[in-house]
N, C-alpha and C positions, 0 to 999 in steps of 0.2 A: 420544544423540550430539552431543558440544558442537561447536559452532560453529567451525570451523577458519579460519586464518589466510590466504584467497583471494589476498594479497599478495603471497605468496610465489612466483605463480608469472605466468608468460604471458598477456597479456587470451585469444591465444588459448588456452588450457586452460581456462582462470576463463568463457569464452564458452561451450566446450560443458560445463559445470556446469549454467551459466549458465540454457540452454536442456531439460536435462536437467528440471530441478528443476521452472521452470516448468509441462514436461508433467504432468510427475508430481502438482502442484498445480491443473491443469486437469482431467485426469481425476477427480482427489478432487472436486472441486466437483462433475462431470456425473455421478457414481458415486452422489450422493443428498444434498451439503451443501448443492446449492439446491434453491426452490424451486420447485413443480410450475409448469413455464411458464418460467424463465429454461436458459441454457445458458453455459457460457464456451465462449472459444477463444481459440487460442494462435496468437499472432502476427498480429492481425488491427491495422491501421496503420489510425486516423482521423487527427481533428485535432486531437492530441496532443501527449506526447512518447514517442512511436513504444509504447506502451500492449501489453504482451506480452500479458496475459490480462484478454482484454473480456470482461461478459458485458450480454447484449441481454434486455430484455424489450419487452412491448407495455406504454404510455405510462397508460393506464387501468385494469392490468395489480393487484388489492388481495392480497399474498400470504396465502396462506391459513396457520392459526399452524398448527402438529406436521406442518407438511411440508419442514423443514430449513433453519427461518428460527429466529430466538430475539428474540421485541416487547419490549422493552426501551423502551417509554415511561415509564415510570414507575423504570428500573433499567439506565442508562446502564450500558457496558462499563469497569472501571479500570481502566487496566495498576498492576501492581505496581508500578511506583515513581507513580507515579499524577499525572503529567506533561501538567497536560488541559488543555487553554486554548481557549475558546469565542472566539467574535470578536466582542468586548463590544457594538462599534456596531450589529452586526446583532441583538442585541436588541431596540432600536429601529425600525432598518429594517422587519422580517418583520412589526410589527405597522400596518405603515402599510397599508392598502386598494387594490387591484389590482386589474387586468382579464389575465385569462391566457386567451391562446390557446394548445388544445392541437393534435398532430397526432396523428392517428391509426394513424399507422405506428411499427412498434418502435425502438427507442433504445437509446445503451447507459446503464446507471446506473450503472456501478464497474468500475476497473481493477487491475489487480493488477502493480503496477511493480521491476522487480529491477533495483536502479542497477548500472551496471558502471562501471569506470572512465572510460569517456570519456565519461564525463556530468559527469565533474566535474577532471577533467585542464587545464582551463584555465577563464578567467573565461568564456569565451566559451560554452564547452561548458554549463557552469551556466549562466550566466542563459538560453538557450538553452532546459534545462532547468526549469528553474525556471517563466522566463515561460508555455510548455504547459502545466504543472503547474497554475498558476493557473486558465490558460483555464478547466481544464477541471471544476475545481473552480466558478469564477463560472459555468461550463455546467451547475450541477447534475448531478455527475457524483461520486462517491465514486473512493478510494485508496486501497491499500494501497501503502506504500511500504516498499519492504527494502533496506536500505542495508546490505551485509558487510563497510563498508570504512570506514578513517578517517579522517576529517578531514585533510583537505589547506590546502593557500595558496590556493584559490579557496573554500574552507566550512569554515574554521579553529572553525563552532560546529555541523558537522553537516548536511549536507542539509536536517533537517526547519525549522532554522534561516535559511536561504535561503530555505526558499520562502515559510516565517509571516511573514520581514520582510514582507512581499509583503503580505499584511493582515492582520498586526492589529504592532500597539508594546509585545507581551508580552513582557518579557525571557524570555531560554530559555538554557543551558548546561551542556553535556552534563558528564555526572560523569567525573571524568578516568579514574573503573576501570569504566568502562562508557561503549566510545567508536566504536563501530555503533549505526546506528535502526533502528529498526522505527516506521510510523506509520499510525493508523489517522485518514482524513481523511471525516466527515463532511460533504457537502456545502452538505446543509439539513436542518434549517428555518432551522438557525443554521449557518454555518461551523467544526468543535469539531475539534479535535485531539489523538487519545492518540498516548501518544510512551513507549515502552517501548525505553532507551539500552538495549544490553547492549553483553557481549566473548566474546569470543575462546578458546575451553572453555566457553561455556554454555551450556548447552539455548535451547532458542529458544521463550516463550513461544507460544501460538496468537492471537493475532490478530482483531479483530471484519472482518468488511469489511460495510460500510451498503449495503443497496441501496434503500430506498426512507426515506425519513426518518431514525425511528428502528429503523425495520427491517436486522437485519443476523444475519448469520451467523458464525462462530468458522475460523477459516483455521486447519486443524493445520500449523504454520509446523515443527516440530519431526518427528514424522511423515512427513512430505510431505521434508522435509532427508534424513532416518533410511535413506526408501525409496528414493531420488537413491543416497548415498552407498555403498550396501549390492551397486550394479549397478554402479560407475563403474571402471573397470579398476584394479585395485596398480597396475602404474607412476604413476598421475597422483594414486590415494590417501597414497603415500607421499614426493610429492612437496606438501603439504600436512601430514604426520597428523607 
């Protein structure tokens, strides 16, 4: 099912789909994609950009192989367009010795964020979204950001460029024929962005959601989008078809 043009509907209509799609993603994660001991929760708000899906785990949890995750110590995920941006300065900072104080309670390790028009309809809204997203990354929380909207005046090169400019000077420009953005952000050991530009009318690729270090799962965006679309009332489907 190709991605539809959600700029054609009102924010209220999109919000309905936004809610349903995130619920579908949450259910799919909890139905066996996440390793044992992890759960996904919808609409759990923490001190970040009002995350939509929050994955929780114990601080000292070691993900067991073969239980829903993919170990990628030597084989990191590669988006089809291979836009991969490690924060070079962190390669050296990560080598420094440090004292780590660990908390025994559970913590948030990953967030799936589905961008809404209100996240970037003004400079203030975009700045707030970017600042909170960057705070999450520096707080060692991994993110998967899904932006089904084209760049606007506030983000002329898309949501990733606005976020990554706060972390690295690595240049980035959206392809002219793919103006929507999927980005998987790995928070540690080195902040790295796996960027997949896409266009209206294209199927959605699976995207990695990092859980701990190099350990990640693939989120089936196309399959969950199709499942959500299938239960959307025909009256609403007609608006974007």
